[in-house]
C-alpha positions, 0 to 999 in steps of 0.5 A: 916314620910316616906310613907307606904303601909298602912299609913293614915293621916288627913288635917294637916298631911303626903299628907293630908297636901299637899291639905291644902297647896294648898287650902291655896294658892288658898285662897291667889289667892282670896284676894285682888282688883287684885286676881288671882282667885275667891274661896270664900271657901278655905280660911275658909276650911283652917281655920277650918283644924287649922294648925298653919303655913297655918292660919299664910300665909293666914294672911300674917304673913310670910315673903316670900318676898326674895324667887323667887319660893315661894313669894307671887306673884310667888305662887298666879301665879303658883297656879292660872294657876294650877287652872284654868286648870283643872277649864277651863278643866271641863267646855269645857268638861261638855259644850261639853255635858259629864254629869258626872265628877270625881274629884279623890282624891278630897280632900279641892277641891271646884269645885262642889261649885263653878264652873258654872256647865251645868244642869243635870252635876253630880259631884262625888268626891272620897277621904278617909272618914275623908277627905269628912266628913270634907269638908262637913260638914264645907261647910255646916256649912257655909251655902253653897250649891253645884252648881249641884248635888254633889256626894261623895264617902268615900272610899281611893283610895287603895281600890275598889273604883270603886264599890264604884262610881259605887254604887253611881251612877256612869254610866261607859257606858257614857263619864266621865271627869275625873281629877287627880290634883296633886295625881301621884307623891304621888303614887307608880308607880304600883299604878299609872298604877292601878289607870289609868287601872281602870279609862280606865275600866270606861271610855266610848268613848268620855271620858277626864281626866287632870292631870299634865304632868311630867317624874319623871325619869328625876326630878333631885334626890335632887329635893324635899330634895332642895324644902322641906328645903326652905319651911321649912325655912318659917314655914312648916312642909311638907317633900315633900322628905317623900311624893313623889314616884321617880323610874321608871314608866309609864308618864300619857302620855306614859300610855294613849296614849298606851290605846288609848288616844288621848294626848294634852300636855300644858308644863309649859312654855306654860301653864303660857304665856297663862295667862301672866305669866313668870315661875319663874327662879328658878331650883325648878320652874318645875317637870323637862324638859317639864313639865305641864299638859295634857288632854287626850280623848278617842276616 
C-alpha cells in the first residue's frame, strides 16, 4: 500500500514490517557458533510479531542460496556492518561523556537492553505508541531489563515529538547522541528537513548524530522495484517501491554541514572492509555511489 500523509502501521505491515525485517536479520546473524552479532532479544521479538515469512527466515526455511545479495552470509555481513556501526557510535559517544542518547524511530532496536552503557546514561526511544508498547511488553515478559535508564517517548515523529521528549526528561542544554538508523528514506524531503531542524534545535555543543549516508538523487529509479521483486521471490511481502520517498532532497551530510556540524563519512566499501568483509558484487548492494554511514558532531 502506497504511503499517505497520515498512514499508520503495525510491526507486520508497511514501514513497521521493515523494522521487523531488520530485527530478523540481527537474530539470524546472532545464531550459531560463528555468530557475527549478539542480540538475544531479536529472535523472540520477531516471533512475537507473528509474521510467517520472518519466522520462516529465522528457522532457515527459505532458500536464499542462489542470490548474491540476499543469501544468508551476505545478509549477515550487511546487518553486522550496520549494527556495529551504530553500536560503536553510541559507545564512543557515551564513553566520551555524553549521558543522554536518543533513538529516533526505535522500532525493535534492543540497544537499551544489550549494550554496556556507562553509568548515568539515559536512553530515550521514540516511536509510535503501539510499537513502544509491544516491545516493552514482550521484553518484560522475557524477564529482560534495560542495562541503563530507558525512557520511552510514545509518539509519531510526524507529531510534536520534541515537546514529548522534553516532557520525558530530556535536557536540551546537555550534549546528546542521536541515531536515525534506517529512517530517512521513509521520510518525504520536507519531513527529513523538519526532523533535522528539530535535532539541531535540541542539540547542545558536543552533540553527535549517526545515520546512513545516501543521496537518493543518484539512486537508479528502478532500484527499489528491482530489490522488491527479488525479495518477494523469497516470500517477502514488503514493497520498498511503495515505502521509499525519492525525489530531490538535501542529503544528511549537506544539511548538517550547513548547520555547523562536522561530518565524517564512512563509505559502504570502507565499512565492510573494517570488518574484513567485501561488498557483494551486485548492482543493488548499496544506495548508489559513495553511499555508506555518517557521524556528525556539533562543535
